[in-house]
PLY file of the C-alpha trace (Angstrom):
ply
format ascii 1.0
element vertex 203
property float x
property float y
property float z
element edge 202
property int vertex1
property int vertex2
end_header
0.04 -0.01 -0.02
1.26 3.52 -0.83
0.87 6.14 1.87
1.81 9.79 1.68
2.68 11.30 5.06
2.23 14.99 4.73
2.49 18.00 7.01
0.50 21.16 6.26
2.24 24.14 7.95
2.31 27.90 7.50
5.95 27.97 8.83
8.18 25.20 10.06
7.95 21.66 11.13
9.02 21.06 14.80
12.23 18.84 14.79
10.57 16.39 17.17
7.66 15.97 14.81
9.85 15.22 11.83
11.91 12.70 13.90
8.82 10.90 15.06
7.75 10.60 11.32
11.19 9.34 10.28
11.12 6.88 13.13
7.74 5.40 12.15
7.72 1.63 11.40
6.47 1.45 7.81
5.14 -1.97 8.33
5.99 -3.02 4.83
4.12 -0.23 3.27
5.53 2.30 0.59
5.86 5.52 2.50
6.76 9.02 1.14
6.92 12.23 3.03
5.98 15.72 1.86
5.32 19.11 3.57
3.34 22.00 2.12
4.46 25.36 3.75
3.56 29.00 3.35
-0.20 28.57 3.15
-3.14 28.70 5.45
-3.82 25.29 6.75
-6.89 24.57 4.72
-5.18 25.48 1.40
-2.29 23.42 2.46
-4.33 20.44 3.15
-6.21 20.71 -0.18
-2.84 20.92 -1.94
-1.73 17.72 -0.06
-4.73 15.85 -1.37
-4.18 17.02 -4.91
-0.64 15.75 -4.61
-1.82 12.45 -3.21
-4.30 11.90 -5.99
-2.00 12.90 -8.76
0.62 10.47 -7.56
-1.60 7.59 -7.01
-1.46 7.12 -3.32
-3.82 4.79 -1.55
-3.85 6.66 1.70
-2.68 10.04 3.02
-1.60 10.53 6.62
-1.93 14.14 7.67
0.20 15.13 10.52
0.28 18.61 12.10
3.64 20.27 12.46
3.66 20.09 16.31
2.60 16.53 16.79
4.87 13.76 18.04
3.68 10.21 16.72
4.33 6.97 18.34
6.57 4.44 16.54
3.84 2.07 15.87
1.26 4.64 14.64
1.06 3.30 11.04
0.49 -0.37 12.30
-2.27 0.75 14.54
-4.03 3.00 12.19
-4.08 0.35 9.39
-5.11 -2.53 11.66
-7.91 -2.86 11.04
-7.86 -0.87 7.92
-10.65 1.57 7.44
-11.32 4.57 5.24
-10.63 7.25 7.94
-8.86 6.73 11.18
-7.61 9.46 13.63
-4.97 9.12 16.24
-5.59 10.70 19.68
-4.07 14.23 19.81
-4.16 16.57 22.93
-5.94 19.90 22.39
-4.05 23.19 22.50
-4.03 25.01 25.69
-5.22 22.33 27.96
-3.74 20.38 30.78
-6.39 17.68 31.13
-5.37 15.30 28.32
-8.58 16.08 26.40
-8.37 15.32 22.64
-9.68 16.64 19.42
-12.20 13.79 19.26
-15.81 14.29 19.43
-18.73 11.87 19.98
-20.85 10.32 17.19
-24.07 12.33 16.77
-22.70 15.66 17.73
-23.17 18.65 15.53
-20.20 18.90 13.23
-21.17 22.02 11.36
-22.68 25.04 12.93
-23.12 28.21 10.91
-24.98 30.10 13.62
-22.67 30.02 16.69
-19.42 28.76 18.06
-19.27 24.93 17.85
-20.02 23.09 21.19
-19.09 19.58 20.96
-19.33 16.65 23.44
-15.65 15.54 23.88
-14.50 11.96 23.94
-12.25 11.25 26.89
-8.79 10.23 25.63
-8.33 7.73 28.40
-10.67 5.16 27.10
-10.33 1.42 28.08
-7.65 -0.02 25.71
-10.13 -3.02 25.07
-12.24 -0.32 23.06
-9.19 0.90 21.23
-11.10 1.58 17.87
-14.22 3.47 18.25
-16.55 5.36 15.85
-16.61 9.19 16.30
-18.36 12.16 14.91
-15.48 14.53 14.39
-11.67 14.40 14.69
-9.04 17.20 14.22
-6.66 16.75 11.36
-3.58 16.46 13.59
-3.00 12.85 12.86
-5.36 11.30 10.33
-5.19 8.51 7.84
-7.48 8.90 4.92
-8.29 6.63 1.95
-7.81 8.88 -1.02
-11.02 7.43 -2.54
-12.83 9.40 0.08
-11.72 12.59 -1.71
-13.02 11.33 -5.04
-16.53 10.98 -3.54
-16.82 14.30 -1.62
-17.02 17.90 -3.02
-14.14 20.23 -3.33
-12.81 22.06 -1.41
-12.28 19.21 0.99
-10.90 21.43 3.67
-12.33 24.98 4.31
-12.00 27.27 7.18
-15.11 29.40 7.46
-15.92 32.46 9.50
-19.47 33.63 10.34
-20.78 37.09 11.15
-21.48 36.34 14.72
-17.65 35.50 15.15
-18.43 31.80 15.21
-16.37 29.49 12.75
-16.03 26.01 11.34
-12.30 24.71 11.16
-11.06 23.12 7.92
-10.93 19.62 9.63
-14.42 19.93 10.95
-15.64 20.82 7.46
-14.06 17.84 6.07
-15.78 15.59 8.68
-19.08 17.34 7.76
-18.56 16.51 4.02
-17.76 12.82 4.99
-20.95 12.35 7.07
-23.01 14.04 4.35
-22.20 11.35 1.76
-23.27 8.58 4.33
-20.64 6.36 2.67
-17.93 6.59 5.12
-17.46 6.37 8.93
-14.68 8.12 10.96
-12.87 6.10 13.65
-10.32 6.95 16.27
-7.72 4.47 17.52
-6.97 4.98 21.15
-3.63 3.19 20.85
-2.22 6.07 18.73
-1.54 8.40 21.72
0.24 11.42 20.08
2.20 14.10 21.97
1.64 17.89 21.47
5.02 19.80 21.52
5.18 22.49 24.20
1.85 21.48 25.64
1.15 19.48 28.80
-0.06 16.02 27.82
-1.54 13.25 29.92
-0.72 9.55 29.05
-2.27 6.37 30.17
0 1
1 2
2 3
3 4
4 5
5 6
6 7
7 8
8 9
9 10
10 11
11 12
12 13
13 14
14 15
15 16
16 17
17 18
18 19
19 20
20 21
21 22
22 23
23 24
24 25
25 26
26 27
27 28
28 29
29 30
30 31
31 32
32 33
33 34
34 35
35 36
36 37
37 38
38 39
39 40
40 41
41 42
42 43
43 44
44 45
45 46
46 47
47 48
48 49
49 50
50 51
51 52
52 53
53 54
54 55
55 56
56 57
57 58
58 59
59 60
60 61
61 62
62 63
63 64
64 65
65 66
66 67
67 68
68 69
69 70
70 71
71 72
72 73
73 74
74 75
75 76
76 77
77 78
78 79
79 80
80 81
81 82
82 83
83 84
84 85
85 86
86 87
87 88
88 89
89 90
90 91
91 92
92 93
93 94
94 95
95 96
96 97
97 98
98 99
99 100
100 101
101 102
102 103
103 104
104 105
105 106
106 107
107 108
108 109
109 110
110 111
111 112
112 113
113 114
114 115
115 116
116 117
117 118
118 119
119 120
120 121
121 122
122 123
123 124
124 125
125 126
126 127
127 128
128 129
129 130
130 131
131 132
132 133
133 134
134 135
135 136
136 137
137 138
138 139
139 140
140 141
141 142
142 143
143 144
144 145
145 146
146 147
147 148
148 149
149 150
150 151
151 152
152 153
153 154
154 155
155 156
156 157
157 158
158 159
159 160
160 161
161 162
162 163
163 164
164 165
165 166
166 167
167 168
168 169
169 170
170 171
171 172
172 173
173 174
174 175
175 176
176 177
177 178
178 179
179 180
180 181
181 182
182 183
183 184
184 185
185 186
186 187
187 188
188 189
189 190
190 191
191 192
192 193
193 194
194 195
195 196
196 197
197 198
198 199
199 200
200 201
201 202
């Protein structure tokens, strides 16, 4: 299987992020790495997808520029193999270990006000390591490139609304996915990522 690991960033990739990608066990897959810099994150993510489709990759693994991936992330994200699977990434500015994972059935697009999700606790029993979710952030997300062929462009779009609410680009993507009713979004609790310069909490 061909997997493109790509980092969308406006500026630089943290050295620890790059090292964690370099240290990933490819598990027999054909792995390539790219970064798209100098663009807003939604534009960068769309350019990554264009690149993955043009070059014939089966999957794209999006990794934020300040994430640290565990060595076995690829193995766990692909076993079992699903169309969309997220790792568990701590939220910015928190010290509680909360993640950017949101429960199935929550509102994933809100054009009227700030988004208010029910968070999934990242310290889920390891026996339930693969769970279906409503929304995930794009900080560590493995996506089948066929998904992009079946949802409308732009796949990622950051939207601001008159009341100062917003929809982030990864939430926009999850909304498009749910709208098709063809795909499910999962999170793998074994893929516990680190967030650089943030306080994280591990099992």
